[in-house]
N, C-alpha and C positions, 0 to 999 in steps of 0.2 A: 060422365055424370055420376047414373047411381052405383055405377060401378066402383068409382074411386071411392064414395062413403063405403061401401060395401066393406071393402079392403081395409077401412080407416078402423070400423067399428070392429072388423076381425081380428086387429093389431091390437087393441086396446081390449079384449077381451082375455087374448094368447097373454097379454103381460100382467091380469089381475090373474089369472088361475097361476103363473108361474111365482107370482110374488104368495101368494096362499102355499101353493106347494114347498116355497122357501121356509116360508116361517114355519110350517108344520113342521118339517124337516129338521129345524135347528131348537122345536122345541124337544122332539124325541131325543135327538143325540143329546142337549143338555142334559134329560133325563136320566140317561144311558151309564153305565157304570166308566170308570175311566181307565176300563182293563190293567186291572193293580195286581187283578187276580183274573183268571182265567172265566170262571161263572159269570163276574160280574160285568164281562166285556156283551153287549149289547149289538144289536144287528149294523148298525149304521157303523157302528167303531170296526166290526169285522170287519166291513165291508172298506174303511177306509187304512185297514192295515196290511189284507190281501193283497188292495192297489200299491200298498206300499211293497211291499216284496218283488210285486210283477214288477214293478216298473223301477227295482232297485239295479237289475242287470241292465237297463237301458242308460239310465244315470252312469252305470261304470263306464259300459261303451262312450256315450258321450265326455264322461271326463277324461276317459284315456286318449279320445280324439282331440281335443283340446289343452292336454296339458304341454302338446309342443308350442302349439301356440301360446300360451302360458309361460313356458317357459322363455322363446322367442323376445315375450313381450317384456318380462325380466332382463335379460341379455339386454335390450333396447334399453331399457331403463338406468341398466350397470354402466351399461358404454357412457351414455349421457352425465350420469354421477360421477364415473371416474373423467372424465371430459372437462368437467367443472373443477373437481379436482388437484388436474394435471394442469388448468390455467393458473389456478391459485399458487400454486408450486412455482409456476414459470414465474410468475408476478413477485413471488418471495425474492427469488432467485435474481431476479432482475433490482430489487431493491437492495438485495445485497449487493450485489452488484456495484451499483451507485452508491453506495456507503462506503466499500470499498474503493471507489477511484475518487472520489469527495477526499476521504483520508490521505490518499497517497497525493491527489493536489495540494493539500492545506499542511503536507509534510513538507512539499518540495515547495512551497510559496517561502515557508518559514526558513527554508535553507538556504535559499536565496536571497532572500531578505538579510538573513545572518552575513552572504558573502560581498554580500551591498555596504554594510553598513563600515566596514572596515575602509572602503575604498577613496583615494584622495582626488582631489580636484587638481593637481600637478601630474596623476598619471592617466595614460591613455590605454584603457581596457581595451582588451577584445570579446568578443561576445561568449555569454556564459560555456563552458565546455564540460561534455561529460566524458568521465573515465571509461575506455570501452576495455580494455585491457593488461592485463603486467607484461611485461617485457624482460624479459633476461633470464638467469638461473642464478641459484644458491650466490653466487658471486657478486649480482648487481642488482641494482633497486630502481627499476626503470615502468614507465604508464605509456601507454597510449591515449591519446583527449582527441577526441572529433573535430579537432577546428586545425587548419592548416591559411597556407600562402593566399590563398582566396578571402581566409578574414585578416589577413593583417597580419601573422603571426610570421615571427623569420626567427632562424636559431638565436641560442645564449640570448632567449628572452626568457627573466624571472616569472615563474609561475605560482601563483597565493590559493590561497582560501581564506576562508573567514575575518578576524579582525586582523590584516595586515601580516598573517605568517604564511613567511617564506618554504613552499613544496618543495622547488628546484629550477633546475632551467630548460628550455626548449633545445631540443641537438636535431636530429632530422624533422625535416618537415615536409611534407608534399602538400597537395591541391587540400585537401581534405583533411588531413590528419597530420598530426607531430609529434615525438616521441620527447618522453620528458625525463629527465636524468633529478634520482631526487636525492633529497640532500644528505641521506643517509648509505648513498652508491659509495664505493671506495674511490671514485674517480672524482668525485664532486668536492670543490674546493673551493672556498669565498671569505673576504676580510671580512672580519666582522671587528665587534667593539663588545667588551662590556660592559652593564649602566647600573646601577644602583635601580632596585624597584623605586623609588621614589623620583629618582630623575625620569622616568622613563613611563610614556601609556604606550600598550602595544595597539589601541584602537586607533588613536591617530599619530603615531611615530613620531609625536613631539620629543625633544630631547629638552630637560631642564637648564637654570643656567648653569649649574654646579658644573655638568658636565663637560662643556665648552669653557670651563674658567685654563687657563693656560699651564696653572704649576698645577691640576691633580691629572693623573692618568689612572683609572680604573685599568686598562690592557686594552690592548687589542691584539689580533694576530689571525692565523690563518685556518679555519675551519676546514674540520679533516673530517674522517673515519676510515676504519683498515680491517682486514679480513678477520678477525679477532673478536670485531663489536666494537669497538672502541668508536666514540664520538666524542669529539670535542676541539678544542680551540689550540695549537700550538703558534711557537713562538712569542706568546709573553714574557714579557720582563717580569724579573724578579721582584723590581719596585714595583709593577702594578698592584692596586687596593681590589683586584680581582676577590669576591666571597662568594660562597654559598648562597644559592639565591635569588644572585646577580641576572641580571637579563644579557642574553647574546643577541644582537642586532648586528645587520650589515652594516659596514663603514663605509662605503660608496665610494670612496680613494685610498688612497694610498700615497702621501705626498703629493705630488701634483697631477700623479698616473691615475686615471679616473677606470674603475673596476668593473665587472659585467654588471653589478646589480644599484639598483640606487640606493643612498643611506637610509636606517632606520626600518628595516623588513625586519619583524621579529623571528629568531630561526627555534631560541630555546633558553632554558635557564641554565644555571653552574647547579651542576651536581657537587661535584668535589673539586680540591684545590689542592693538592700536593709539591712539593720541593723539596730538591736534597741540595745540601752545599754544591757539590761537584758539579749539579747540571746547571747551563746557563738559565734558562726558562723554565716557567711554569707548567705545570699540567694541568690542562681545566680538560677536568669533563662535563659533558654536557647532556640535558635532560632535552630532547627535541620535541617543539611544540604540537608537532606532526606525527600522524602513524600513519604506515605507507596504505595500513590496510582497510584505513575508514575513510577513504579518500573515494567522494562517487562525483564532485560538481569541484572545477576547478578557473580559474583566469588566468589570463597569461597577460602582463604588463607591456606591452609594445611599443612605450614609449614613455617618457617622461621629462618632465622638467628640470635642464643642467646638464641631460644626456649629449656628448657630442656626435654631432653625424657621421 
């Protein structure tokens, strides 16, 4: 018990002595010069500078030893920073991709709405078809679409786009594809009528009463093209009232004979009309309503009211 009290007293005495020595050294240190000049440097400052010089090599050694660790730490930190930057970059790319996809879907929906807008209740349509390839050479104008017999498509069926616009007709048909001969192909032909703009609505295909009057003839004939680039209507009577800007539509019938296409499909506009006294028919040049290079999606009319089976 006595030894414990003696140890505690010794500890307190040592602490008191150290405190007194510390205060004394601090007082001396403050009163010494600041070593701005060599003669002003007191003994405590001298010891401090000497210790700093002695320990400098050791500090350099420690700095050298720990430098790789610091570089490794910096590399790890940089890797984390790069990883975060790459994550943000991927996120940005994904956002841009989603925006592009949304834009594409919006364009497709607008295109589909445009295609469906001209549909008639008297027609039966095949599914929406995409143009997958052009066919032929400089002498032909044909395309391949991705619908076929599995979709109810048969040869010699009208193919349309937009507001009731005739593109062509199907020719060779397989299970899942069909070849389409465009109206601008030199082998294409169709019975057509010439209609004044005031009497025809391309969207609905409805004809005005003046067109159906028995004593009025605006002209009808055969739509054809040739290698020289002519696209027009042949066999139009000289008495026909055809003029520039009139519409050209399918006639559907010739007398009591049913033709390949239903009546009222829009083909184009009359661009020029000419005739000579020695000729039996007018020469009608037509500006087609469709452009082959612009075709992306089409529909096949697989059946229509009044078609003979």
